[in-house]
C-alpha positions as CSV (number, residue, x, y, z in Angstrom):
1,M,12.7,69.7,1.1
2,S,10.1,67.1,0.4
3,K,9.7,63.4,1.6
4,D,9.7,60.4,0.1
5,L,7.3,59.5,-2.8
6,I,4.4,57.0,-1.6
7,V,2.3,54.8,-3.4
8,I,-1.4,54.3,-1.5
9,A,-3.1,51.4,-2.4
10,L,-6.8,52.3,-0.7
11,G,-9.2,49.0,0.4
12,G,-12.6,48.8,-0.8
13,N,-13.2,50.1,2.8
14,A,-12.1,53.5,1.8
15,I,-15.4,53.6,-0.6
16,K,-17.6,51.4,0.8
17,Q,-18.1,49.3,4.0
18,A,-19.2,46.0,4.0
19,D,-22.3,46.4,5.8
20,Q,-23.3,49.6,3.7
21,W,-26.1,49.5,1.2
22,G,-23.2,51.9,-1.1
23,T,-25.7,54.9,-1.6
24,T,-23.7,57.7,-3.3
25,E,-24.1,59.8,0.0
26,E,-22.9,56.7,1.9
27,Q,-19.7,56.0,-0.4
28,L,-18.7,60.1,-0.5
29,R,-18.7,60.2,3.0
30,N,-16.3,57.3,3.7
31,V,-14.4,59.0,0.9
32,D,-14.1,61.9,3.0
33,V,-13.1,60.4,5.9
34,T,-10.6,58.8,3.8
35,A,-9.2,62.0,2.0
36,Q,-8.5,63.5,5.4
37,Q,-6.3,60.6,6.5
38,I,-4.5,61.2,3.0
39,A,-4.0,65.2,3.2
40,K,-2.6,64.7,6.6
41,I,0.2,62.4,5.1
42,I,0.6,65.2,2.4
43,A,0.6,68.1,4.9
44,N,3.6,66.3,6.2
45,G,5.3,66.8,3.6
46,Y,5.1,63.3,1.6
47,R,4.5,63.2,-2.1
48,V,1.8,60.7,-3.1
49,V,0.1,58.7,-5.8
50,V,-3.4,57.4,-4.8
51,T,-4.4,54.0,-6.0
52,H,-7.6,52.4,-4.8
53,G,-10.2,49.0,-5.4
54,N,-13.7,48.8,-7.1
55,G,-14.9,45.2,-6.5
56,P,-17.9,46.4,-5.0
57,Q,-18.7,49.1,-7.3
58,A,-17.6,47.0,-10.5
59,G,-20.0,44.7,-9.2
60,A,-22.7,46.5,-8.5
61,L,-22.9,48.2,-11.7
62,L,-22.6,44.6,-13.7
63,I,-25.7,43.8,-11.6
64,Q,-27.1,47.1,-12.9
65,Q,-26.2,46.5,-16.6
66,E,-27.8,43.3,-16.4
67,E,-30.7,43.9,-15.0
68,A,-31.6,46.7,-17.5
69,E,-30.3,44.8,-20.4
70,Q,-34.1,44.6,-22.0
71,F,-34.4,48.6,-22.2
72,V,-30.4,49.5,-22.9
73,P,-27.6,47.6,-24.4
74,A,-25.6,46.1,-21.2
75,Q,-21.9,47.7,-20.8
76,T,-18.7,45.3,-21.1
77,L,-16.8,44.6,-17.9
78,A,-13.9,46.5,-19.2
79,A,-16.4,49.5,-19.4
80,C,-17.9,49.0,-16.0
81,G,-14.3,49.2,-15.1
82,A,-13.6,52.6,-17.0
83,M,-16.8,54.1,-15.1
84,T,-16.1,53.1,-11.7
85,Q,-12.5,54.2,-12.4
86,G,-13.8,57.8,-13.2
87,Q,-16.7,57.5,-10.7
88,I,-14.0,57.1,-7.2
89,G,-11.6,58.9,-9.1
90,W,-14.1,62.3,-9.4
91,A,-15.1,61.7,-5.7
92,M,-11.1,61.4,-4.4
93,Q,-10.4,64.2,-6.4
94,N,-12.9,66.1,-5.3
95,R,-12.7,65.2,-1.2
96,L,-8.7,65.3,-1.1
97,S,-8.8,69.0,-3.1
98,Y,-11.0,70.3,0.1
99,H,-9.1,68.7,2.5
100,L,-5.9,70.0,1.2
101,K,-7.0,73.5,0.8
102,K,-8.3,73.4,4.5
103,A,-4.6,72.2,5.6
104,G,-3.3,74.9,3.5
105,V,-1.8,72.6,1.0
106,M,-2.1,73.7,-2.3
107,S,-1.4,70.9,-4.6
108,P,-3.6,70.3,-7.5
109,V,-5.1,66.8,-7.6
110,C,-5.8,65.0,-10.9
111,T,-7.2,61.9,-11.4
112,V,-5.9,59.7,-14.6
113,V,-8.0,57.4,-16.2
114,T,-5.0,54.3,-16.3
115,Q,-5.0,51.4,-18.7
116,V,-3.2,48.5,-17.7
117,Q,-2.1,45.7,-20.2
118,V,-2.3,41.9,-19.4
119,S,-1.7,38.8,-21.5
120,D,-4.7,36.6,-22.9
121,D,-2.3,33.7,-21.8
122,D,-3.0,34.9,-18.2
123,P,-4.2,31.4,-16.3
124,D,-6.8,33.1,-14.3
125,F,-9.2,33.7,-17.6
126,K,-9.2,29.9,-17.1
127,D,-10.2,29.9,-13.5
128,P,-11.2,33.6,-12.2
129,S,-10.5,34.5,-8.8
130,K,-11.2,38.3,-8.2
131,P,-14.4,38.5,-5.8
132,V,-16.6,41.6,-7.5
133,G,-20.3,42.5,-5.6
134,P,-22.0,42.1,-3.2
135,F,-22.0,38.6,-0.5
136,Y,-23.8,36.1,-0.8
137,T,-25.1,32.8,1.0
138,K,-24.4,29.7,-0.5
139,D,-27.7,29.1,-1.9
140,E,-28.0,32.2,-3.1
141,A,-25.1,32.3,-4.9
142,K,-26.1,28.8,-6.6
143,Q,-29.0,30.2,-7.9
144,L,-27.2,33.1,-9.6
145,E,-24.9,30.2,-11.0
146,T,-27.5,28.4,-12.2
147,E,-30.1,31.8,-13.5
148,K,-27.2,34.0,-14.4
149,K,-24.2,31.9,-15.1
150,Y,-22.4,33.6,-12.8
151,I,-19.1,32.0,-11.7
152,V,-19.3,31.7,-7.9
153,K,-16.7,30.8,-4.9
154,E,-16.5,31.0,-1.5
155,V,-14.2,33.8,-0.5
156,K,-14.9,34.3,3.4
157,P,-15.4,31.3,5.2
158,N,-17.1,30.9,8.5
159,T,-19.5,34.0,7.9
160,D,-23.3,34.4,7.1
161,K,-22.5,35.3,3.5
162,P,-19.4,33.7,2.2
163,W,-19.9,33.5,-1.3
164,R,-19.3,35.9,-4.1
165,R,-19.1,36.1,-7.5
166,V,-15.5,36.2,-9.1
167,V,-14.4,37.8,-12.5
168,P,-11.2,36.8,-14.3
169,S,-7.9,38.7,-12.5
170,P,-4.9,38.5,-14.8
171,E,-1.3,39.9,-13.5
172,P,-0.7,43.4,-14.4
173,I,2.2,44.0,-17.1
174,D,2.3,47.7,-17.8
175,I,0.6,50.7,-16.9
176,I,0.0,52.6,-20.3
177,E,-0.5,55.9,-19.2
178,K,2.8,55.9,-16.9
179,D,4.6,58.8,-18.7
180,S,1.9,61.2,-18.2
181,I,1.5,60.2,-14.3
182,N,5.1,61.1,-14.3
183,A,4.7,64.0,-15.7
184,L,1.9,64.8,-13.6
185,L,4.1,64.4,-10.9
186,S,7.0,66.1,-11.9
187,S,4.3,69.2,-12.1
188,G,3.8,69.0,-8.1
189,A,0.5,67.5,-8.9
190,I,-1.5,64.7,-6.6
191,V,-2.2,62.0,-8.8
192,I,-4.9,59.3,-8.6
193,A,-4.3,56.7,-10.8
194,S,-4.7,52.9,-11.9
195,G,-7.9,52.9,-10.0
196,G,-9.8,49.5,-9.7
197,G,-6.1,47.7,-10.8
198,G,-6.7,49.8,-14.1
199,I,-8.4,49.4,-17.1
200,P,-7.3,45.8,-18.3
201,V,-6.3,46.2,-21.9
202,R,-4.4,43.8,-24.6
203,Q,-2.0,44.7,-27.4
204,M,-3.4,44.4,-31.0
205,P,-1.5,43.0,-34.1
206,D,-1.8,47.0,-35.1
207,D,-0.3,48.2,-31.9
208,G,-4.0,49.1,-30.9
209,L,-5.4,48.2,-27.3
210,E,-8.7,46.7,-26.9
211,G,-10.2,45.8,-23.3
212,V,-10.5,43.1,-21.7
213,D,-13.2,41.8,-19.8
214,A,-11.4,41.5,-16.3
215,V,-10.8,43.2,-12.7
216,I,-6.9,43.6,-12.0
217,D,-6.1,43.2,-8.5
218,K,-5.4,46.7,-7.2
219,D,-2.6,45.7,-4.9
220,R,-1.0,44.0,-7.9
221,A,-1.4,47.1,-10.5
222,G,-0.2,49.3,-7.3
223,F,3.3,47.5,-7.4
224,K,3.3,48.1,-11.3
225,L,2.4,51.8,-10.2
226,A,4.9,51.7,-7.8
227,Q,7.6,50.8,-10.4
228,A,6.4,53.3,-12.9
229,V,6.8,56.2,-10.2
230,K,10.2,55.0,-9.0
231,A,8.0,54.8,-5.4
232,D,9.9,55.6,-2.4
233,K,7.6,53.6,-0.4
234,F,4.6,51.5,-1.0
235,I,1.5,51.6,1.8
236,I,-1.4,48.9,1.6
237,L,-4.4,50.3,3.6
238,T,-7.2,48.1,4.8
239,D,-9.4,47.4,7.4
240,V,-7.1,46.2,10.1
241,E,-3.6,47.7,11.8
242,N,-1.3,44.6,10.6
243,A,-0.9,41.6,8.8
244,Y,-1.7,38.5,10.8
245,I,-0.6,35.3,11.4
246,R,-3.4,31.8,12.7
247,Y,-5.9,35.0,12.3
248,N,-9.4,34.8,13.7
249,T,-7.9,31.9,16.2
250,P,-7.0,32.4,19.9
251,E,-3.6,32.2,18.8
252,Q,-3.9,35.2,16.4
253,K,-0.4,37.3,16.1
254,A,-0.3,40.5,14.7
255,L,3.0,40.7,12.4
256,K,5.3,43.9,13.3
257,E,7.9,43.8,11.3
258,I,8.8,41.1,8.8
259,S,11.6,40.0,6.1
260,I,10.7,39.1,2.4
261,A,11.5,35.5,3.4
262,E,9.1,35.2,6.6
263,A,6.8,36.7,4.4
264,E,6.8,34.1,1.9
265,K,6.9,31.4,4.1
266,Y,3.7,32.5,5.2
267,L,2.3,32.7,2.2
268,E,3.1,29.3,1.6
269,D,1.6,27.9,4.7
270,G,-1.5,29.4,3.9
271,E,-1.4,32.0,6.6
272,F,-3.2,34.7,4.6
273,L,-6.6,34.0,2.3
274,K,-6.0,34.8,-1.5
275,G,-9.1,36.9,-1.7
276,S,-8.2,39.5,1.0
277,M,-4.9,39.4,2.7
278,G,-3.0,37.3,0.1
279,P,-2.8,39.9,-2.7
280,K,-1.6,42.5,-0.3
281,I,1.4,40.6,1.0
282,E,2.3,39.3,-2.2
283,A,2.1,42.6,-3.8
284,A,4.1,44.0,-0.7
285,V,6.9,41.6,-1.0
286,R,7.8,42.5,-4.9
287,F,7.6,45.8,-4.0
288,V,10.6,45.1,-1.3
289,K,12.4,42.7,-3.7
290,W,12.3,45.1,-6.8
291,S,13.0,48.4,-4.6
292,K,15.0,47.3,-1.7
293,K,13.0,49.5,0.6
294,E,10.1,49.0,2.5
295,A,6.3,48.2,2.2
296,I,3.4,48.4,4.7
297,I,0.7,46.9,5.3
298,T,-1.7,49.1,7.9
299,S,-5.3,50.5,8.5
300,L,-6.2,54.0,7.2
301,H,-6.2,55.9,10.2
302,K,-2.9,54.5,11.5
303,A,-1.4,55.4,8.3
304,L,0.7,58.8,8.8
305,D,2.0,56.4,12.4
306,A,2.9,53.8,10.2
307,L,4.5,55.4,7.6
308,E,6.8,56.7,11.0
309,G,7.6,53.2,11.9
310,K,5.0,53.6,15.0
311,N,2.9,50.8,13.9
312,G,1.8,48.4,10.9
313,T,3.2,45.6,9.4
314,H,6.4,46.5,7.9
315,I,8.1,44.5,5.1
316,I,11.7,44.9,5.0
317,P,14.7,43.7,2.7
């Protein structure tokens, strides 16, 4: 009998490391390492849906679009989201299929190009919050703000390059392709879906859908995906083994098992950065409130151990 259905939300480090240039070869190597870990989880009997971020990739593609505009028309942010969703989905599907076959698991792997509905009234359109693309010094960021009309914010204080471009990040309302995703899961497929938080779309008066220039937070969209597939567990993988309070101070403390109330109190106290651990904790809390089951935050290489209760931060009802 198969174990629980797990939604795995991958952080950006699963695809591009912060100190890397971001070549295709680098990203494929990172995805290969990530796929090996996910294959181990599947080989242990878990059913899996994978989702992932696309901030570095979307930001890089936007730069390429803007710099080449004198030669070819620049594509919209929504189109860039779709392109990077396909790019990362291909890489993950390619390497995950390979490692599953090596492990003797014959499950097919399928990437679903996923649209996610958002609202025009979302406040993030007025005050964008989602970092995309590379990090900058303050002088570099302010120059881009002047020359290219970027909206820039300091997202990683006390580092050499704490500034990044930000774009709107509206709340996800609905996973448009949820029926297709569930049909694939019912057939036994491993599904990669809602990549980069999904392609943001708005509902039109004629019931059609139109792309929106935004990047949805992948953890919040991951929660909506977990709802759509009725997941038993939601695991958010990042570059640290635990969530921490008083992070990067002498009093830093790893969180092992915390309640919804404790997590919300830490959020209220500003213990988690808004552009980093904050959305992960928020998404985990939403899942636990909805499902009455646990959500886990840990690192990629500790994922299987965390699912077995050996490490990671576990948020419980």
